[in-house]
N, C-alpha and C positions, 0 to 999 in steps of 0.2 A: 753393807752388802759387798761381797767379794768382787774384785775386778773380773772382767771377761777373761783376761789372760790367766788369772789364777784358777777360775772355774774351768777354763779350757784344759789347764794342766790336770785338774782332777778327772775330767772326762777322759783324758789320755791315759791316766793310770788305770781307769776302769776298763779300758779297751785291751785287756790281756789277750795274748795270742791264743787263738782257738787250736784245738787238736789238729794235727796234720797226719793224714793217712796216705799210704802208697797204693797205686793201682797200675794195672797193665791191661792191654788188649791185644790179643793175637789176631793179626789182620787176615790170616788165612780163613778163619771161621768166626771172627768177631767174639771169641770167648773172652770174658772179663775175669780178672782176679783182683780182689780188694783186700786190704787189711781191715781190722775191726773198726778203726777210726772212720773209714769211709762208709761202712755199713751204718754206723751210728749217725753220721752226718745226713745220710739219706733216709733215716728213720726205718731201716730194715733190720730184720733179725740177723745177727752175725752168723755167717756161714751159709745163709740161704742161697739157693740157686739164682744166678744172675742172668738176665736176658737184657741185652742192650736196648731193645725197643721199649721195655718197661722202665728202664732207668731214665730214658730220654723224656718220658712223661712227667718226670719230677721237675724238669727245667721250665721256667717261665718262657713263653713263646719267643720273645726277643733274644733272650740269652741263648736259647736253643738254636735259633737260626745263626747267630754269630758264632757260636761254638762249632757248629757243623761246618760252616764256611772255613773257619780257621783250621779245623781238624783236617779237612780235605787238602787245604793248601800245605799244611805241615807234611802230610803223607807224600804229596807231589814233589815238594822241594827239599824235604829233610830238615827244614828249619822249625825248631820248637817255638812255643809261645806261652804266654801267661795271660789269663783272662779272668776277670771277676764276673761270676755268673749268679743270677738270682734263681733260687729253687724254692719249691713249696713242699713241705713235708708235714704230715699230721695237721694240716690246716693252717700252718704257720709259714710265713715267708722268711727265708734265710739267705745269706750271701756266702758264696763259696769261691775261694781263689783256686783256680785250676792251672796247674803247670804241666806242660806236655813236652816230651822228648820223643825222638824217633830212633828205632833200632833197625839196623840193616844186616842182611846176609847176602853175600854174592851180588852186591850192588842193588838189591831190592829192599824196599821197606817191608819188614816182616812184623813189626810190633810197634805200638806206641805205649808210652808209660809216663809216669810222673807222680804228682802229689795233688791232693785235694785238702783244702784247709777251710774250716769254718771261720769266716771273718765278719760275722754278723755284728759282734761287739765293736769292731773297728769302724764299720759303716755307721753304727749308731753314734759313735764318738764324733765322727765328722758331721753328721746331721745335727747332733746336739750343739756342736760348735757354731754352725751356721745359725741355728735358732737363737743362740745367745746374742749374736751381734747383728742379725737382721738380713733382710732381703732388699733388693733393688725394686722399688715400687713399679717401675715401668715394665721390666721384663720378668719379674718374679724370681730372677736368679739371685745368688748371693751378692751382697754389695761389697764395696771396696774394703770396708772394715773387716768383714768376714774373711775376705781374701788375705788381708794382712795378718790376721790372727792365725788362720790356717797355715800360712807360709811359715810363721814362727814355729808352729807345732811341727811342720814338715821338716824344718831344719834339724830337729832332734834325730831324724833318720839319716843324717848326712854321713853315713859310713861307706857309701858307694855300693851297698849290697841290694838296695831296694828298687833301684831304677825309677826314681821320681824325676819329674821335670816340670818346668813352668813354661807356658806359652802365652804370649801377649798378642792380641789381635786388634787391628785398627781398621775402620772403614775408610777407604781412600776417598779423598776429595769430598768429605761429608758436607761441607758448606755448599757445594754445588747441588748436591741432592736436596738440601733444604731449600735452596733458592728455586729449583725447578719444580719440586714436588710439594713444596710448602711444609709447614711444621707437621701436619697430619701425616704426610707421606714419609717424612724423615722418622717420625715416631714409629710408624708401621714397619719401616725398614729395620730399626733396632729391635723391635719385638720379634720379628721374623728371624733375625740372626740369632737372637737368644734361644728361640725354639729349635733352630737347626743345631746349635751347639749342644743343647741338652740331648737332642736325638742322636747326633753323631758321636757323642762321647758319653754314653750311658754309664761307663765304668770309671769316669773321672773322679778323682778325690773331690774336686770342687770345680764348678762352672760359675763364673761371676762376671758381672758388669762393673768395671772399676771406675767408670765415669765417662761422660760425653759419648764418643763413638768407640770407646775402647773396652775390650773384654779380656779376661784372663782365665787360664785353665791351670789346674794342678793335676798332673797326670802320673800314672804309674806306667812307665815304658821301659821294661828291661831290654837291654840290647844296645845301649849307647846311642850316639848321635845318628847313625845310619837308620836304626829302627825308629827313632823319634821323627826324623825327617820323612821317612816313608809313611808313617801314621798321619802326620800333618798334611803331607802332599795329597794323600788319598782323600782326606776329609775336605781339603781346600777346594777341590773340583766341585763338590756338592755345595759347599758353604757359599761360594761366590756366584752361584746361579742368580739370574735376575729375580727380583722380589715381585710376585704377582700383586697387582693393584688395579682392579677394574680392567679397562681396556688397554691401559698403558703400564707395562711392567717397569720396575725401577732397576736399571742396570747398576751393578755394584762391583767394586774391587775390594779385596781384603788382603792387607799385608800382615804377615805373621812372623814373629820372632820367638825363638825358644832357646832354653838352656837346660842342661842336665844338672841335677843336684849332685854335688861332690863333697868329699869330707871337709874341704876348706870352707864350706858354707855354714858349718855348724856354729861357728863363732861370728859369722857375718851373714845373718839371714837375708839382709837387704841386698847383698851382692848378687844373689841368684836372680832377683827381679831385674837388677841393673844390667846383667848380662843378656837376659831375654830382651830387655828394652833396647840394648845396643844392637842386637840381631834384627829387631824390628826396623830400626832406622837404616840398617844395611839393606833390608828388603825394599824399603821405600826409595832409597837412593839408587837402587838397581832397576827402578822402573815401576815399583809398587805391584800390588796384586800377586804376590809370590811369597814363598816360605824361605826363611833362613834360620839356621841353627847356629848358635854361638860356638866358635871354634877356637877361642882363646886369642884371637887376633884383634878384637875390637873392644877390649875391656877398658882401655885407658880413657880418661875423660877427654883428652884432646881428640882422640879418634871419634868418640861419640859426638863431640861438638862438630867435627867436620861432616859427619853423616847427617846430623840435624840440619846443618847449613845447606848441604847439597839437596836434602829433601825439600827444604823451604824454597830454594831457588827453582827446583823442578815444578813445584806446585804453583809458583807465582806466575 
């Protein structure tokens, strides 16, 4: 029987890039223009008249809501975005990668434009990889082995063009939660966090529990450290809300460390996790329940050790 890594490699080879089409929307009258590839992706006759309201019906509800929110923000701020959306055409569910830019005239946004790409094969590749190596029985998320296999596959994209990142999350002072709310309460806490992560990051490459009270995400975040920090900060406010449990909610804190995939990680896939882990300990040493993104200053083992020691002293 082939090893999971070998089989994962075959899955990767099967996930060939889908066709990419261009699109544009005139904001003055919401007129759409598509290339043939976009018509094909949406299951429409090439050259058919386009009405934006009708094209929105193709999106799955959650993807449609998020796309509309991101679209409005892009028009207001002039900042483009990339988003993986689920659509349904001819009775079949497909995944599309939407990229959006904003065009200006005389200081006003007049059009948005970009590309749409069928990434159904890529999504199936990642899903197949998780199936190969298993799920965490407590949360139903991918387990640590799945995370490690996916991380190795992700390192093949380490050319700096895809905007991938790793985030590591840890529940602060988890032992106290277990002491106060017993094993059942601690278990419910982990399950709820797993559900929140899956809901807050529907377009993540992978959402996993890697052991104990730690979780990890593989994300697609074009835009560098600032965009990654903004994404994680926004999710953190919702993620760290108290966990409902009967009449007494469980108060939690969650520390997050993250790092961007760079070309240097191609030959050292474990280095990316080490950098995210270093950022996690910076977050804990800074008072916990906060987000930190690796900035190149805490990669050395000595620095990691200092932050681990500081975090231990703070928790004692």
